[in-house]
N, C-alpha and C positions, 0 to 999 in steps of 0.2 A: 330264490330272486326269480323274476321271471323276464324273459328278452321281450323287449318293445312289439315285436310285433302281434305277442302273445296277449296283451295288454286289453285291456277295452277302455282302456284312454285316451277320448280321443273331442279333444278341446277346440279343435279345427272344422266340427262335425254339427252341420244346427239341428244332426237328430239328439244326438250325445249330452250339448249345449244346451235347446229343449228342454231337457230330460236325464240329468249325469247320472240321479239318483241310486235307478239301476244297475250301472257300471261301476260305480263307486260299490256296492252290494258286491258285487264277482270279484271285485284290485282287492279287498278287504276280505274274503274267502281265501284270495288267493297266495295272501301271505303281509305281511308287514311291515317292506319296502319293497319297492320297486326299480328296475333305472328303467327309462327314456329318454330313450335317445335323441328324438325330433331336439328339445330343452338343453339336452346333456344335466337333467336333474334328476335323482330320486327321492320317485315319490312316498307321501305316509302319509296310509290313509286312515286309522287307527285312533281315538279317542283316545289312548290313555298314553300314546307312541308322541299325538302332538300336544299335547297338555305338557307333559313332560320335554318335551324337542324347547318348548315355546320360553322355559325357563333354564334349559341350559346352556350356562355358559360358554360352554365348547364351538356355540354357534355364533353365529353374526349378522343385522344385518347389510354391514361394511367387512373392510379385511383390511383398511387401508389403514387403520391407527397402528396395526399390528405389521402388517407389510409392504411393498412395492408390486404392483399390481406386473413386474416377473418373476418376484420371489412367490408370490401363491399362488403360478402359470396361468395367467391372466391376462390379456389384451386389457388395455389401457381404452375409452369408448374414445370415436372420432374425434377429432377438435371441433370438428362443425358444431355436436354434441357439445359443446362446455358450457354455456347455456342450461342449458335443462340440468348437467350435470353439478352446477355451482348450487343453482336452485337445491337440487334434488339431495347434493351431501353435506350440507348447512341446518337441513332435517333433523329434529329430535329422532322420529321412525330410521331415519337410516345412518344415526350415530350408535356408536358403541361408552361406554363408560370411559374415561371422566368425564367427555366433555356433553356425554347425552345424558346425563346426574347432573350434571350443572345448568344442561337447557334445562331443565325438567323440573328441575329443585324453584327456577327462575319464573317458570312461565308459571307452577303451581300457584307461585305469588300472584297471579293478576287473575287465575282462573279458579278462584276457593268456591266450593259446596257455597258458601254464600251468593256471591257471583251467579255463580246457577240458578240457585235458589230466587233472587229479588230476579230477575229474568222470564221465571211462571209465568205473572202476569202475563205479561208480554205476547209471552209466544203462544196462550191460551186466547188473549186476546185477536192477532194476528189471523191462527187458526180458522177462529170463529168467522172472522170477517173471508175469508176465502172463501169458507165452505155457504157463505151465503152468500156471496156472487154466483156458487156453483149451481146455488136453488136454484137463486131467481133467474137462472140461464136456462137452466130446465135440465141438466146436465155439463157434460163436455169433457174434456181430456182431463185426467185427474190428476196427471205426469204433471201433465203443464200450467194447471190452476192451482195444486194446491199441493202437491206431494214436492215440488221444486222452488216455487216463492219461499214458503216457508223457514228451512234449514236456510236459506241462500240469507233471508231476510235478516233472520239472527244472529248471524256467525258476524252479519255485516253491520248490525246494531252495535252488538257486542265488540268490534274492530274502530267503530266507529268511521267504517266509509259510507261517506253525503248516499243519501236517497236519487242522485242523478249522476253516478258514478257507476251501481250496480250492474249494469244492461251488463258489460262484458265479463260478470264475476264466471256465470255458471260454464258459459265455452269456453273460459282461459282454462275452469277447472277439467273441463271435459277433454281439452286437447291435450292437459300436461297427466292425467291420468292414463292414456291412449299406450304411456310409456310404460307402462307397468302390466301388459297383456302380456301373450307369450310369444317368443322372436313378433314385438312392432317392426312394423313397413318402413322403409324408407320415408316413406307420406306423414306416415303417424309420430316418425321423428321428427319429420321439419314441422312439422303442427306444435308442437310442442315444444321443440324450440322459440319460435316467433310468441308462442303462449311465454312461455316463461319471459323473453327477453320483453317487453307488454306490460305481464304482469309485472316486477322484477321495478321494471319503472316504475308505474305507478306508482304501488308503494315504498318507492325512496324519495319522491314527493309528498306523500304522506307524510312518511317520518318525519320527515326534514321540517313539517306545518306545527307538527305534535311536541315536535323539542322544541322550536321558537313558539306557540300557545299550548299547553298540554289541556286536554280533557277528562272528562270520564271515560272512557271506553280503556279498550283494553292494550294496543299503541299506545299511547302514552303510564298504561302501566309495566308495560315490557322497557320501557324508555327507560321508565323510573325503579324498576324492579333490580337488585342487588341482596349479593350475599351474607354473611358475614368478611369475606374474603375481600366486601366492595369488587368482586366479580358481577362485569353487566355482559351485556347479551351484544357482541359486535352490532353493525349495520346489517354481514349479508347473513347472520342467524336469525336477528326479529322477522327479514322479509321474507326466508324461507321456514321460520315456525308462522306468519300469517296466512301463507301459501299454505304449509301444512294445517292448518285452522281449519281453513276456509273449503280445502279440497278431501281432507278424512273428515272436517263438520257437516258436510252434505252428502257426500254422494251413498253412505253407504243407509244417509237416513230416508234420503230419494227413492234409492232402490226399496229400503224394508217397504217403505208403502205401497208400493206399487204391486210390490212382487209379495205382500200380506194382503190387498185387496184383491188378488187375483186370487188368490187361491183361497181366499174366506166365497167370492164366489162360487168357489166350484165347491165345495164345500159348505152346503145349501142347513144343516143341521147345527153346525158349528157359528154360520152368520147367524142364522136363526137362534141360539142360544147364547150371543154376543147383544145380540138387539133387546133379549129381555131380561140381561141383567150386565151392564154396564157393570160394576163393581167387577167383571172377568180381564177388563179394560187390562190392566200390569201385569196379568198370568198372560194375554193373547199377546202382546207386543214382544215377551220372549220367546212364546212358541213359533211367532212367526216370524221372529229374528233368526232361530234353529229349523225348521222348517222348508224354508229357502233360501238361504246362507245369501246376503248381500256380496263377503268378495270369502270366494270359491274357495280362492288358495293364496298363504303365504308364502315369502323364500326365504333364505336362511343362508349362509356360508358357514363351510364348515371349518373351522378355526384351529382347532386338533382330530385328528381321529377316534371316530366314534366307530361303534358300535351298535346294530338292530341286527335282535333274531338271530345272530351269529352271521351278520353281514356285515362287515371293517365298510365307512366309509372315508378316504383320505378327504387327511385337509383340504383347503382347494379345490374343495366337488360346493357344490350343491343342492341344498332340498328342497324341496315343494312342500309342503305344508298342507293337505286340503282340507280344510275347514269343511266344507259341508258334507263330504263323506265323513271325517268323527260328530259332524251333528248329526249325524243319521247312524249312527253304531249302537249296533241293539245290543251289548254288552256295557251299553251308560243309559241310555233310552230304550223303556219300555216300548215295544210297537213303534219301531222309530216314521215307519213313513206312512201313521195315523196322526193325523189334524188333532193335537186335543186342546181345548185353549186353556183346558183346567190344571193341565200340566205342572205340579209345584217342586217334583223335583228336575230343575232343568241345565245343567251346569255348562250351557252349549261355549263354544268363542269364538263366535261373533265380535268381539272386542278385543279375541285376542287375549294375551295373559303373559307374565313376568316384565319386565319394566318396562315394555312396549304397551301393553294395559293400555284401552283409549283413553284418552284425560277427556274425551269429548264425553263420555260412556251418560256420564248422568242429564246432559242435557239431551242427548238422543234418546233417551228416556223418556225424555220431559218431550219432545218432541212427536215424539208418534204418540203418546198418549193423548197430545191435544188432538191431534187432526183427527184421532178416528173416534177421543167421545164427539168433536164436534161435528163428525158426520154420522155417527149414530142418534144422535139427538137432532141436528137440521136434516138431513136426510134417511128418515128410518127404512125411506122404499127407493133405496141407493140401488140401482141396476145394471148387470153388464149388455152395453149398446150395440159391442160388436170383441169378434173375436182379438187379440190382444196381438203383436208381434214381438219375441224378445229382440233384444239387441242382438247383431251378432257376434259380442265380447264373452268371453268365457270366466276373464278371471273377477270383474263387476257383472256382477249379476245382476239384468233388467229388462227393462219392455222399454220400444219406441214408445209408446200409447198407451192410457184405459182409458178408454170412450165410455163415459158412464151414463143413465139417463134417472132422473128424476120422477 
């Protein structure tokens, strides 16, 4: 075990955020688990450990199904943050069985593979239209012109949110997701609370409309969904589920798109190979998600003592699993620092694993493949216009923009 001061993990250092992967390599060499004082967390950098811990039921996204805050040695969140935590704590990502099992089963009924497959023509058509507009303009910001509008429109279409209501969705999502960074500021908390209230109020009205007049959309499906015991989602569970589907359903896709193209521009040989052979798109999507992971860190509470490499991590502690490091572990990926769009054996964990495996992974893959294919077909000479800037965030890894020319 290494002391925090000895570590090369510096999530608030712009140089580390720009390229954390060499630091991760040193972290892996130094051991399997490290205490990080600034966030009071145990860092886990190896693929085998992260993969196992994601499936370990001695860990949880919450502890409140078993312990009070006091019993767990934790302080309750400040009262002024209650709207954010109510919204967050009723989504299946932050629940454990039996509530997680019940909600995921009900959401799965309305989120079937057939539903996702039925969206494919819509996704591909929208991606084609967005790229066509970019080409007509001679270029633009790949982030705001293609990467953002595609997944936001798709999940809004699935939920049945009218086009006229969609403008605040991305800002609400960005403000809520600010709370998932390490040690978020008071300003971030205020923004997240405000967005939580506004988003929840909007969805409460929309759910009431769908109850009165159901449609062929996911919200209507969630209202109708029930299991063999006639269990249904509460209104709060529906609101939290819709917000989770929007946030998780586009944040990773947006960042995977711009991170991926930025990586391709820095590896012209790989971009040339992709342009020469569009059948590489499916493996390219997986490799780009591995190479520059959109969600760098995922947290779990320790519900019962566990041991990692001789270090006992006690109940009440928090573990930070380093997805970005796990996806560059040479024990699993040959030459992990090399971008290889033909990489066939690619067990990356960008979509997590275990009971919290991303329910929207099939849709994300369709979206990423659709935008990539449209850009390859319609903009074969796409090139970088200016060096992009990284967002200052560490956990959710993205760019402030990606200006391109056709």
